[in-house]
Each structure stands twice: as C-alpha cells, then as structure tokens.
All heavy atoms as a GROMACS GRO file, in nm:
protein
  515
    1MET      N    1  -2.614 -10.731   9.983
    1MET     CA    2  -2.615 -10.596  10.025
    1MET      C    3  -2.759 -10.553  10.058
    1MET      O    4  -2.846 -10.598  10.002
    1MET     CB    5  -2.572 -10.499   9.906
    1MET     CG    6  -2.431 -10.517   9.861
    1MET     SD    7  -2.389 -10.404   9.729
    1MET     CE    8  -2.489 -10.474   9.593
    2ARG      N    9  -2.770 -10.471  10.156
    2ARG     CA   10  -2.902 -10.420  10.198
    2ARG      C   11  -2.905 -10.269  10.172
    2ARG      O   12  -2.806 -10.204  10.205
    2ARG     CB   13  -2.936 -10.453  10.339
    2ARG     CG   14  -2.948 -10.600  10.367
    2ARG     CD   15  -2.998 -10.634  10.503
    2ARG     NE   16  -3.132 -10.583  10.538
    2ARG     CZ   17  -3.244 -10.633  10.491
    2ARG    NH1   18  -3.242 -10.737  10.417
    2ARG    NH2   19  -3.362 -10.582  10.524
    3TYR      N   20  -3.012 -10.218  10.120
    3TYR     CA   21  -3.022 -10.074  10.094
    3TYR      C   22  -3.145 -10.013  10.151
    3TYR      O   23  -3.240 -10.085  10.173
    3TYR     CB   24  -3.017 -10.048   9.937
    3TYR     CG   25  -2.879 -10.025   9.885
    3TYR    CD1   26  -2.795 -10.125   9.860
    3TYR    CD2   27  -2.833  -9.890   9.860
    3TYR    CE1   28  -2.665 -10.106   9.815
    3TYR    CE2   29  -2.704  -9.872   9.814
    3TYR     CZ   30  -2.618  -9.977   9.788
    3TYR     OH   31  -2.492  -9.961   9.743
    4GLU      N   32  -3.140  -9.881  10.170
    4GLU     CA   33  -3.252  -9.807  10.219
    4GLU      C   34  -3.271  -9.688  10.119
    4GLU      O   35  -3.173  -9.616  10.089
    4GLU     CB   36  -3.223  -9.756  10.361
    4GLU     CG   37  -3.332  -9.664  10.409
    4GLU     CD   38  -3.293  -9.609  10.551
    4GLU    OE1   39  -3.283  -9.692  10.645
    4GLU    OE2   40  -3.272  -9.488  10.567
    5ILE      N   41  -3.393  -9.670  10.070
    5ILE     CA   42  -3.416  -9.567   9.973
    5ILE      C   43  -3.531  -9.484  10.038
    5ILE      O   44  -3.638  -9.537  10.058
    5ILE     CB   45  -3.467  -9.612   9.836
    5ILE    CG1   46  -3.354  -9.707   9.784
    5ILE    CG2   47  -3.492  -9.505   9.740
    5ILE    CD1   48  -3.403  -9.783   9.661
    6ARG      N   49  -3.508  -9.356  10.064
    6ARG     CA   50  -3.612  -9.264  10.122
    6ARG      C   51  -3.663  -9.182   9.997
    6ARG      O   52  -3.590  -9.114   9.927
    6ARG     CB   53  -3.552  -9.171  10.224
    6ARG     CG   54  -3.513  -9.247  10.347
    6ARG     CD   55  -3.450  -9.151  10.452
    6ARG     NE   56  -3.421  -9.223  10.571
    6ARG     CZ   57  -3.486  -9.218  10.680
    6ARG    NH1   58  -3.595  -9.146  10.687
    6ARG    NH2   59  -3.446  -9.292  10.783
    7VAL      N   60  -3.798  -9.188   9.989
    7VAL     CA   61  -3.865  -9.106   9.879
    7VAL      C   62  -3.954  -9.004   9.952
    7VAL      O   63  -4.012  -9.030  10.059
    7VAL     CB   64  -3.938  -9.192   9.780
    7VAL    CG1   65  -3.848  -9.281   9.707
    7VAL    CG2   66  -4.044  -9.274   9.843
    8ASP      N   67  -3.978  -8.895   9.890
    8ASP     CA   68  -4.056  -8.790   9.935
    8ASP      C   69  -4.210  -8.828   9.930
    8ASP      O   70  -4.250  -8.880   9.831
    8ASP     CB   71  -4.031  -8.661   9.861
    8ASP     CG   72  -4.094  -8.534   9.924
    8ASP    OD1   73  -4.101  -8.535  10.046
    8ASP    OD2   74  -4.122  -8.437   9.849
    9GLY      N   75  -4.276  -8.812  10.040
    9GLY     CA   76  -4.422  -8.835  10.043
    9GLY      C   77  -4.462  -8.976  10.084
    9GLY      O   78  -4.376  -9.053  10.101
   10GLN      N   79  -4.591  -8.995  10.103
   10GLN     CA   80  -4.639  -9.119  10.142
   10GLN      C   81  -4.691  -9.201  10.019
   10GLN      O   82  -4.783  -9.161   9.951
   10GLN     CB   83  -4.753  -9.101  10.240
   10GLN     CG   84  -4.812  -9.226  10.290
   10GLN     CD   85  -4.921  -9.197  10.400
   10GLN    OE1   86  -4.924  -9.095  10.458
   10GLN    NE2   87  -5.004  -9.296  10.424
   11MET      N   88  -4.628  -9.312  10.000
   11MET     CA   89  -4.667  -9.397   9.877
   11MET      C   90  -4.787  -9.481   9.918
   11MET      O   91  -4.797  -9.528  10.029
   11MET     CB   92  -4.553  -9.497   9.846
   11MET     CG   93  -4.434  -9.432   9.782
   11MET     SD   94  -4.293  -9.540   9.759
   11MET     CE   95  -4.362  -9.676   9.673
   12SER      N   96  -4.876  -9.496   9.827
   12SER     CA   97  -4.992  -9.579   9.843
   12SER      C   98  -4.948  -9.726   9.842
   12SER      O   99  -4.841  -9.758   9.794
   12SER     CB  100  -5.093  -9.558   9.734
   12SER     OG  101  -5.048  -9.604   9.617
   13GLU      N  102  -5.035  -9.816   9.896
   13GLU     CA  103  -5.000  -9.956   9.891
   13GLU      C  104  -4.987 -10.006   9.747
   13GLU      O  105  -4.902 -10.091   9.716
   13GLU     CB  106  -5.112 -10.042   9.960
   13GLU     CG  107  -5.104 -10.022  10.117
   13GLU     CD  108  -4.977 -10.079  10.176
   13GLU    OE1  109  -4.924 -10.182  10.132
   13GLU    OE2  110  -4.921 -10.011  10.269
   14THR      N  111  -5.070  -9.954   9.660
   14THR     CA  112  -5.062  -9.993   9.513
   14THR      C  113  -4.928  -9.952   9.454
   14THR      O  114  -4.871 -10.037   9.384
   14THR     CB  115  -5.178  -9.925   9.439
   14THR    OG1  116  -5.305  -9.963   9.500
   14THR    CG2  117  -5.176  -9.966   9.297
   15LEU      N  118  -4.883  -9.835   9.486
   15LEU     CA  119  -4.751  -9.785   9.437
   15LEU      C  120  -4.641  -9.869   9.495
   15LEU      O  121  -4.549  -9.901   9.429
   15LEU     CB  122  -4.738  -9.641   9.465
   15LEU     CG  123  -4.630  -9.569   9.388
   15LEU    CD1  124  -4.637  -9.581   9.236
   15LEU    CD2  125  -4.628  -9.415   9.424
   16ALA      N  126  -4.653  -9.896   9.623
   16ALA     CA  127  -4.545  -9.973   9.692
   16ALA      C  128  -4.534 -10.113   9.629
   16ALA      O  129  -4.422 -10.174   9.633
   16ALA     CB  130  -4.574  -9.985   9.841
   17LYS      N  131  -4.640 -10.165   9.570
   17LYS     CA  132  -4.632 -10.302   9.514
   17LYS      C  133  -4.548 -10.301   9.382
   17LYS      O  134  -4.515 -10.403   9.332
   17LYS     CB  135  -4.769 -10.348   9.483
   17LYS     CG  136  -4.847 -10.388   9.599
   17LYS     CD  137  -4.991 -10.434   9.568
   17LYS     CE  138  -5.059 -10.475   9.696
   17LYS     NZ  139  -5.198 -10.518   9.669
   18SER      N  140  -4.504 -10.181   9.338
   18SER     CA  141  -4.415 -10.172   9.222
   18SER      C  142  -4.276 -10.209   9.264
   18SER      O  143  -4.186 -10.224   9.178
   18SER     CB  144  -4.412 -10.022   9.173
   18SER     OG  145  -4.536  -9.986   9.129
   19PHE      N  146  -4.252 -10.228   9.396
   19PHE     CA  147  -4.118 -10.270   9.448
   19PHE      C  148  -4.141 -10.400   9.523
   19PHE      O  149  -4.122 -10.394   9.652
   19PHE     CB  150  -4.064 -10.155   9.537
   19PHE     CG  151  -4.046 -10.027   9.463
   19PHE    CD1  152  -4.142  -9.936   9.462
   19PHE    CD2  153  -3.923 -10.001   9.397
   19PHE    CE1  154  -4.124  -9.814   9.388
   19PHE    CE2  155  -3.906  -9.882   9.328
   19PHE     CZ  156  -4.006  -9.791   9.321
   20PRO      N  157  -4.180 -10.507   9.460
   20PRO     CA  158  -4.214 -10.630   9.538
   20PRO      C  159  -4.095 -10.685   9.620
   20PRO      O  160  -4.113 -10.759   9.710
   20PRO     CB  161  -4.260 -10.727   9.426
   20PRO     CG  162  -4.196 -10.678   9.312
   20PRO     CD  163  -4.188 -10.528   9.325
   21GLU      N  164  -3.968 -10.659   9.576
   21GLU     CA  165  -3.855 -10.710   9.645
   21GLU      C  166  -3.812 -10.634   9.766
   21GLU      O  167  -3.724 -10.673   9.847
   21GLU     CB  168  -3.730 -10.722   9.547
   21GLU     CG  169  -3.672 -10.586   9.508
   21GLU     CD  170  -3.739 -10.522   9.390
   21GLU    OE1  171  -3.862 -10.506   9.385
   21GLU    OE2  172  -3.666 -10.484   9.290
   22LEU      N  173  -3.880 -10.522   9.796
   22LEU     CA  174  -3.846 -10.436   9.903
   22LEU      C  175  -3.961 -10.420  10.002
   22LEU      O  176  -4.080 -10.421   9.966
   22LEU     CB  177  -3.809 -10.295   9.856
   22LEU     CG  178  -3.685 -10.286   9.763
   22LEU    CD1  179  -3.666 -10.140   9.719
   22LEU    CD2  180  -3.561 -10.339   9.826
   23SER      N  181  -3.936 -10.410  10.128
   23SER     CA  182  -4.034 -10.368  10.226
   23SER      C  183  -4.040 -10.216  10.232
   23SER      O  184  -3.950 -10.148  10.183
   23SER     CB  185  -3.991 -10.421  10.361
   23SER     OG  186  -3.981 -10.562  10.362
   24HIS      N  187  -4.153 -10.168  10.303
   24HIS     CA  188  -4.160 -10.021  10.310
   24HIS      C  189  -4.228  -9.980  10.443
   24HIS      O  190  -4.300 -10.060  10.498
   24HIS     CB  191  -4.238  -9.961  10.192
   24HIS     CG  192  -4.384 -10.000  10.197
   24HIS    ND1  193  -4.431 -10.119  10.162
   24HIS    CD2  194  -4.491  -9.925  10.227
   24HIS    CE1  195  -4.564 -10.121  10.174
   24HIS    NE2  196  -4.599 -10.002  10.214
   25VAL      N  197  -4.199  -9.864  10.483
   25VAL     CA  198  -4.263  -9.802  10.598
   25VAL      C  199  -4.273  -9.651  10.573
   25VAL      O  200  -4.189  -9.597  10.503
   25VAL     CB  201  -4.180  -9.829  10.728
   25VAL    CG1  202  -4.042  -9.770  10.729
   25VAL    CG2  203  -4.256  -9.797  10.845
   26VAL      N  204  -4.377  -9.591  10.628
   26VAL     CA  205  -4.396  -9.443  10.611
   26VAL      C  206  -4.357  -9.371  10.739
   26VAL      O  207  -4.409  -9.421  10.848
   26VAL     CB  208  -4.544  -9.408  10.572
   26VAL    CG1  209  -4.561  -9.258  10.564
   26VAL    CG2  210  -4.575  -9.477  10.443
   27MET      N  211  -4.276  -9.279  10.734
   27MET     CA  212  -4.228  -9.209  10.853
   27MET      C  213  -4.201  -9.055  10.816
   27MET      O  214  -4.136  -9.023  10.727
   27MET     CB  215  -4.094  -9.259  10.915
   27MET     CG  216  -4.108  -9.399  10.969
   27MET     SD  217  -3.954  -9.469  11.022
   27MET     CE  218  -3.888  -9.342  11.129
   28ALA      N  219  -4.263  -8.970  10.895
   28ALA     CA  220  -4.230  -8.827  10.885
   28ALA      C  221  -4.241  -8.774  10.743
   28ALA      O  222  -4.157  -8.702  10.693
   28ALA     CB  223  -4.101  -8.792  10.941
   29GLY      N  224  -4.352  -8.808  10.674
   29GLY     CA  225  -4.374  -8.756  10.543
   29GLY      C  226  -4.290  -8.814  10.429
   29GLY      O  227  -4.282  -8.763  10.320
   30GLN      N  228  -4.220  -8.920  10.461
   30GLN     CA  229  -4.137  -8.995  10.365
   30GLN      C  230  -4.172  -9.145  10.363
   30GLN      O  231  -4.223  -9.196  10.469
   30GLN     CB  232  -3.992  -8.984  10.397
   30GLN     CG  233  -3.939  -8.845  10.389
   30GLN     CD  234  -3.792  -8.841  10.423
   30GLN    OE1  235  -3.733  -8.928  10.486
   30GLN    NE2  236  -3.722  -8.731  10.381
   31THR      N  237  -4.150  -9.210  10.254
   31THR     CA  238  -4.164  -9.357  10.243
   31THR      C  239  -4.025  -9.411  10.240
   31THR      O  240  -3.944  -9.367  10.158
   31THR     CB  241  -4.246  -9.396  10.120
   31THR    OG1  242  -4.371  -9.339  10.134
   31THR    CG2  243  -4.262  -9.547  10.121
   32ILE      N  244  -3.999  -9.507  10.322
   32ILE     CA  245  -3.869  -9.569  10.327
   32ILE      C  246  -3.880  -9.713  10.268
   32ILE      O  247  -3.957  -9.791  10.322
   32ILE     CB  248  -3.808  -9.582  10.470
   32ILE    CG1  249  -3.796  -9.437  10.531
   32ILE    CG2  250  -3.672  -9.643  10.470
   32ILE    CD1  251  -3.780  -9.434  10.678
   33LEU      N  252  -3.817  -9.736  10.166
   33LEU     CA  253  -3.808  -9.866  10.100
   33LEU      C  254  -3.674  -9.929  10.146
   33LEU      O  255  -3.573  -9.864  10.143
   33LEU     CB  256  -3.806  -9.860   9.947
   33LEU     CG  257  -3.931  -9.782   9.889
   33LEU    CD1  258  -3.897  -9.753   9.736
   33LEU    CD2  259  -4.050  -9.874   9.894
   34PHE      N  260  -3.680 -10.055  10.182
   34PHE     CA  261  -3.558 -10.119  10.234
   34PHE      C  262  -3.557 -10.271  10.200
   34PHE      O  263  -3.666 -10.332  10.194
   34PHE     CB  264  -3.534 -10.093  10.383
   34PHE     CG  265  -3.658 -10.142  10.464
   34PHE    CD1  266  -3.649 -10.271  10.524
   34PHE    CD2  267  -3.769 -10.062  10.487
   34PHE    CE1  268  -3.760 -10.313  10.601
   34PHE    CE2  269  -3.873 -10.103  10.570
   34PHE     CZ  270  -3.870 -10.228  10.622
   35GLY      N  271  -3.440 -10.324  10.186
   35GLY     CA  272  -3.428 -10.465  10.166
   35GLY      C  273  -3.300 -10.502  10.087
   35GLY      O  274  -3.214 -10.416  10.063
   36PRO      N  275  -3.290 -10.627  10.046
   36PRO     CA  276  -3.169 -10.672   9.975
   36PRO      C  277  -3.160 -10.620   9.832
   36PRO      O  278  -3.259 -10.606   9.766
   36PRO     CB  279  -3.187 -10.826   9.980
   36PRO     CG  280  -3.332 -10.844   9.991
   36PRO     CD  281  -3.387 -10.732  10.067
   37VAL      N  282  -3.039 -10.590   9.792
   37VAL     CA  283  -3.012 -10.552   9.655
   37VAL      C  284  -2.902 -10.643   9.607
   37VAL      O  285  -2.802 -10.660   9.670
   37VAL     CB  286  -2.971 -10.401   9.653
   37VAL    CG1  287  -2.925 -10.366   9.513
   37VAL    CG2  288  -3.078 -10.311   9.699
   38VAL      N  289  -2.921 -10.701   9.489
   38VAL     CA  290  -2.838 -10.806   9.436
   38VAL      C  291  -2.703 -10.748   9.387
   38VAL      O  292  -2.602 -10.805   9.421
   38VAL     CB  293  -2.909 -10.885   9.325
   38VAL    CG1  294  -2.820 -10.991   9.264
   38VAL    CG2  295  -3.040 -10.941   9.369
   39ASP      N  296  -2.712 -10.645   9.310
   39ASP     CA  297  -2.588 -10.595   9.253
   39ASP      C  298  -2.609 -10.446   9.205
   39ASP      O  299  -2.719 -10.393   9.222
   39ASP     CB  300  -2.537 -10.678   9.134
   39ASP     CG  301  -2.646 -10.697   9.025
   39ASP    OD1  302  -2.739 -10.616   9.018
   39ASP    OD2  303  -2.630 -10.791   8.944
   40GLU      N  304  -2.508 -10.389   9.143
   40GLU     CA  305  -2.511 -10.244   9.100
   40GLU      C  306  -2.629 -10.231   8.997
   40GLU      O  307  -2.699 -10.127   8.999
   40GLU     CB  308  -2.388 -10.204   9.044
   40GLU     CG  309  -2.369 -10.055   9.023
   40GLU     CD  310  -2.234 -10.011   8.988
   40GLU    OE1  311  -2.135 -10.056   9.048
   40GLU    OE2  312  -2.220  -9.934   8.893
   41ALA      N  313  -2.650 -10.320   8.906
   41ALA     CA  314  -2.753 -10.317   8.809
   41ALA      C  315  -2.890 -10.307   8.879
   41ALA      O  316  -2.975 -10.231   8.829
   41ALA     CB  317  -2.742 -10.423   8.713
   42HIS      N  318  -2.911 -10.381   8.985
   42HIS     CA  319  -3.034 -10.374   9.054
   42HIS      C  320  -3.054 -10.235   9.118
   42HIS      O  321  -3.169 -10.189   9.111
   42HIS     CB  322  -3.031 -10.484   9.164
   42HIS     CG  323  -3.161 -10.508   9.232
   42HIS    ND1  324  -3.172 -10.587   9.346
   42HIS    CD2  325  -3.284 -10.461   9.212
   42HIS    CE1  326  -3.295 -10.588   9.386
   42HIS    NE2  327  -3.368 -10.511   9.309
   43ILE      N  328  -2.953 -10.175   9.169
   43ILE     CA  329  -2.966 -10.045   9.225
   43ILE      C  330  -3.009  -9.942   9.116
   43ILE      O  331  -3.103  -9.862   9.135
   43ILE     CB  332  -2.831  -9.990   9.282
   43ILE    CG1  333  -2.799 -10.080   9.405
   43ILE    CG2  334  -2.834  -9.844   9.323
   43ILE    CD1  335  -2.655 -10.064   9.455
   44TYR      N  336  -2.942  -9.942   8.998
   44TYR     CA  337  -2.982  -9.863   8.889
   44TYR      C  338  -3.129  -9.884   8.847
   44TYR      O  339  -3.198  -9.791   8.813
   44TYR     CB  340  -2.884  -9.871   8.772
   44TYR     CG  341  -2.748  -9.806   8.795
   44TYR    CD1  342  -2.641  -9.885   8.800
   44TYR    CD2  343  -2.750  -9.666   8.821
   44TYR    CE1  344  -2.515  -9.822   8.818
   44TYR    CE2  345  -2.621  -9.608   8.842
   44TYR     CZ  346  -2.503  -9.688   8.844
   44TYR     OH  347  -2.389  -9.624   8.865
   45GLY      N  348  -3.168 -10.009   8.846
   45GLY     CA  349  -3.302 -10.041   8.813
   45GLY      C  350  -3.408  -9.982   8.911
   45GLY      O  351  -3.506  -9.936   8.874
   46LEU      N  352  -3.372  -9.986   9.039
   46LEU     CA  353  -3.463  -9.933   9.142
   46LEU      C  354  -3.470  -9.778   9.125
   46LEU      O  355  -3.582  -9.726   9.133
   46LEU     CB  356  -3.400  -9.964   9.280
   46LEU     CG  357  -3.417 -10.110   9.325
   46LEU    CD1  358  -3.340 -10.130   9.456
   46LEU    CD2  359  -3.568 -10.152   9.344
   47VAL      N  360  -3.356  -9.714   9.092
   47VAL     CA  361  -3.359  -9.567   9.072
   47VAL      C  362  -3.447  -9.536   8.950
   47VAL      O  363  -3.528  -9.448   8.950
   47VAL     CB  364  -3.219  -9.510   9.063
   47VAL    CG1  365  -3.219  -9.368   9.005
   47VAL    CG2  366  -3.143  -9.525   9.189
   48ALA      N  367  -3.428  -9.612   8.843
   48ALA     CA  368  -3.504  -9.587   8.718
   48ALA      C  369  -3.654  -9.615   8.743
   48ALA      O  370  -3.740  -9.538   8.698
   48ALA     CB  371  -3.455  -9.683   8.612
   49ARG      N  372  -3.686  -9.716   8.822
   49ARG     CA  373  -3.826  -9.735   8.858
   49ARG      C  374  -3.890  -9.619   8.932
   49ARG      O  375  -4.000  -9.574   8.911
   49ARG     CB  376  -3.837  -9.871   8.936
   49ARG     CG  377  -3.974  -9.932   8.927
   49ARG     CD  378  -3.976 -10.066   9.006
   49ARG     NE  379  -3.859 -10.155   8.988
   49ARG     CZ  380  -3.831 -10.256   9.062
   49ARG    NH1  381  -3.916 -10.290   9.160
   49ARG    NH2  382  -3.724 -10.324   9.050
   50CYS      N  383  -3.811  -9.572   9.031
   50CYS     CA  384  -3.856  -9.453   9.104
   50CYS      C  385  -3.879  -9.339   9.012
   50CYS      O  386  -3.987  -9.264   9.021
   50CYS     CB  387  -3.754  -9.411   9.216
   50CYS     SG  388  -3.744  -9.513   9.357
   51GLN      N  389  -3.789  -9.310   8.922
   51GLN     CA  390  -3.805  -9.196   8.831
   51GLN      C  391  -3.920  -9.215   8.738
   51GLN      O  392  -3.997  -9.119   8.712
   51GLN     CB  393  -3.679  -9.182   8.746
   51GLN     CG  394  -3.560  -9.133   8.828
   51GLN     CD  395  -3.429  -9.126   8.747
   51GLN    OE1  396  -3.416  -9.205   8.648
   51GLN    NE2  397  -3.340  -9.041   8.778
   52SER      N  398  -3.946  -9.334   8.692
   52SER     CA  399  -4.054  -9.358   8.597
   52SER      C  400  -4.191  -9.342   8.668
   52SER      O  401  -4.293  -9.315   8.605
   52SER     CB  402  -4.046  -9.499   8.535
   52SER     OG  403  -4.070  -9.598   8.628
   53LEU      N  404  -4.193  -9.361   8.800
   53LEU     CA  405  -4.314  -9.348   8.882
   53LEU      C  406  -4.330  -9.207   8.931
   53LEU      O  407  -4.429  -9.176   9.005
   53LEU     CB  408  -4.314  -9.449   8.997
   53LEU     CG  409  -4.323  -9.591   8.951
   53LEU    CD1  410  -4.299  -9.682   9.074
   53LEU    CD2  411  -4.462  -9.625   8.889
   54GLY      N  412  -4.236  -9.116   8.901
   54GLY     CA  413  -4.245  -8.980   8.945
   54GLY      C  414  -4.211  -8.963   9.097
   54GLY      O  415  -4.246  -8.858   9.151
   55LEU      N  416  -4.142  -9.058   9.150
   55LEU     CA  417  -4.097  -9.045   9.291
   55LEU      C  418  -3.968  -8.968   9.304
   55LEU      O  419  -3.874  -8.982   9.224
   55LEU     CB  420  -4.077  -9.186   9.354
   55LEU     CG  421  -4.200  -9.275   9.350
   55LEU    CD1  422  -4.166  -9.413   9.394
   55LEU    CD2  423  -4.318  -9.219   9.433
   56ARG      N  424  -3.961  -8.881   9.401
   56ARG     CA  425  -3.834  -8.806   9.424
   56ARG      C  426  -3.754  -8.872   9.536
   56ARG      O  427  -3.801  -8.880   9.652
   56ARG     CB  428  -3.865  -8.660   9.467
   56ARG     CG  429  -3.745  -8.570   9.471
   56ARG     CD  430  -3.782  -8.432   9.499
   56ARG     NE  431  -3.817  -8.406   9.636
   56ARG     CZ  432  -3.729  -8.377   9.735
   56ARG    NH1  433  -3.604  -8.381   9.712
   56ARG    NH2  434  -3.771  -8.349   9.855
   57ILE      N  435  -3.635  -8.919   9.502
   57ILE     CA  436  -3.552  -8.988   9.604
   57ILE      C  437  -3.483  -8.880   9.689
   57ILE      O  438  -3.421  -8.787   9.636
   57ILE     CB  439  -3.443  -9.079   9.538
   57ILE    CG1  440  -3.508  -9.190   9.462
   57ILE    CG2  441  -3.340  -9.133   9.638
   57ILE    CD1  442  -3.417  -9.272   9.371
   58VAL      N  443  -3.502  -8.891   9.814
   58VAL     CA  444  -3.445  -8.795   9.911
   58VAL      C  445  -3.302  -8.842   9.953
   58VAL      O  446  -3.212  -8.764   9.968
   58VAL     CB  447  -3.533  -8.776  10.035
   58VAL    CG1  448  -3.474  -8.686  10.140
   58VAL    CG2  449  -3.675  -8.726   9.992
   59GLU      N  450  -3.293  -8.977   9.976
   59GLU     CA  451  -3.168  -9.032  10.024
   59GLU      C  452  -3.166  -9.175   9.989
   59GLU      O  453  -3.268  -9.248   9.984
   59GLU     CB  454  -3.158  -9.020  10.180
   59GLU     CG  455  -3.034  -9.072  10.236
   59GLU     CD  456  -3.031  -9.057  10.390
   59GLU    OE1  457  -3.128  -9.017  10.448
   59GLU    OE2  458  -2.923  -9.093  10.444
   60MET      N  459  -3.046  -9.224   9.961
   60MET     CA  460  -3.022  -9.369   9.931
   60MET      C  461  -2.896  -9.411   9.997
   60MET      O  462  -2.793  -9.338   9.982
   60MET     CB  463  -3.016  -9.389   9.778
   60MET     CG  464  -3.002  -9.532   9.741
   60MET     SD  465  -3.020  -9.536   9.557
   60MET     CE  466  -3.050  -9.706   9.538
   61ARG      N  467  -2.900  -9.519  10.074
   61ARG     CA  468  -2.780  -9.556  10.140
   61ARG      C  469  -2.771  -9.713  10.163
   61ARG      O  470  -2.870  -9.774  10.171
   61ARG     CB  471  -2.764  -9.491  10.273
   61ARG     CG  472  -2.864  -9.525  10.375
   61ARG     CD  473  -2.831  -9.456  10.505
   61ARG     NE  474  -2.946  -9.396  10.562
   61ARG     CZ  475  -2.953  -9.347  10.684
   61ARG    NH1  476  -2.844  -9.348  10.756
   61ARG    NH2  477  -3.065  -9.293  10.733
   62ARG      N  478  -2.648  -9.759  10.172
   62ARG     CA  479  -2.625  -9.901  10.192
   62ARG      C  480  -2.639  -9.915  10.351
   62ARG      O  481  -2.582  -9.838  10.427
   62ARG     CB  482  -2.488  -9.941  10.148
   62ARG     CG  483  -2.463 -10.089  10.157
   62ARG     CD  484  -2.334 -10.124  10.093
   62ARG     NE  485  -2.312 -10.269  10.112
   62ARG     CZ  486  -2.209 -10.332  10.070
   62ARG    NH1  487  -2.116 -10.271  10.003
   62ARG    NH2  488  -2.194 -10.457  10.088
   63ARG      N  489  -2.704 -10.019  10.388
   63ARG     CA  490  -2.723 -10.051  10.534
   63ARG      C  491  -2.635 -10.173  10.570
   63ARG      O  492  -2.605 -10.259  10.488
   63ARG     CB  493  -2.871 -10.085  10.561
   63ARG     CG  494  -2.970  -9.981  10.519
   63ARG     CD  495  -2.943  -9.848  10.587
   63ARG     NE  496  -2.972  -9.874  10.734
   63ARG     CZ  497  -2.945  -9.782  10.832
   63ARG    NH1  498  -2.901  -9.669  10.794
   63ARG    NH2  499  -2.966  -9.809  10.953
   64PRO      N  500  -2.600 -10.178  10.698
   64PRO     CA  501  -2.526 -10.298  10.744
   64PRO      C  502  -2.600 -10.424  10.724
   64PRO      O  503  -2.721 -10.425  10.727
   64PRO     CB  504  -2.500 -10.270  10.890
   64PRO     CG  505  -2.536 -10.132  10.914
   64PRO     CD  506  -2.631 -10.084  10.808
   65GLU      N  507  -2.533 -10.532  10.700
   65GLU     CA  508  -2.601 -10.663  10.679
   65GLU      C  509  -2.674 -10.714  10.797
   65GLU      O  510  -2.654 -10.706  10.904
   65GLU     CB  511  -2.499 -10.765  10.635
   65GLU     CG  512  -2.439 -10.737  10.498
   65GLU     CD  513  -2.532 -10.743  10.376
   65GLU    OE1  514  -2.626 -10.831  10.382
   65GLU    OE2  515  -2.526 -10.663  10.292
   0.00000   0.00000   0.00000
C-alpha cells in the first residue's frame, strides 16, 4: 500500500528525518509525506509519530500502487 499524509506547515529536514521510510515534498504551505505503508499498525504508528511531534494532519489517503 502507498499512502500520502499532508501536514500543516513546512517541516524542516531534521523533522522530516523522523519519517525515514517516507519521502517528502513541501507544497503550498503543507508538507506531503508519501511512500509505502506495510499494514494498518504502520499507519497508526505514523499518526502517533505525527501527534508526538506536534504535527497537524490535514489529510491522509491511500494512493494507487
């Protein structure tokens, strides 16, 4: 599965390194994290990581393979 997670604001490179399994790009005041997600537990882990870092998730969606 591939997912896209949009968070509010521009993440620094240091903060983006907290998600080594995902790529990222900054667009229109948001940071888009994207890449493969292994299973549902991985998704919950990514959400928890965002919350622990104080990131506000704007949108999260599954992308075509």
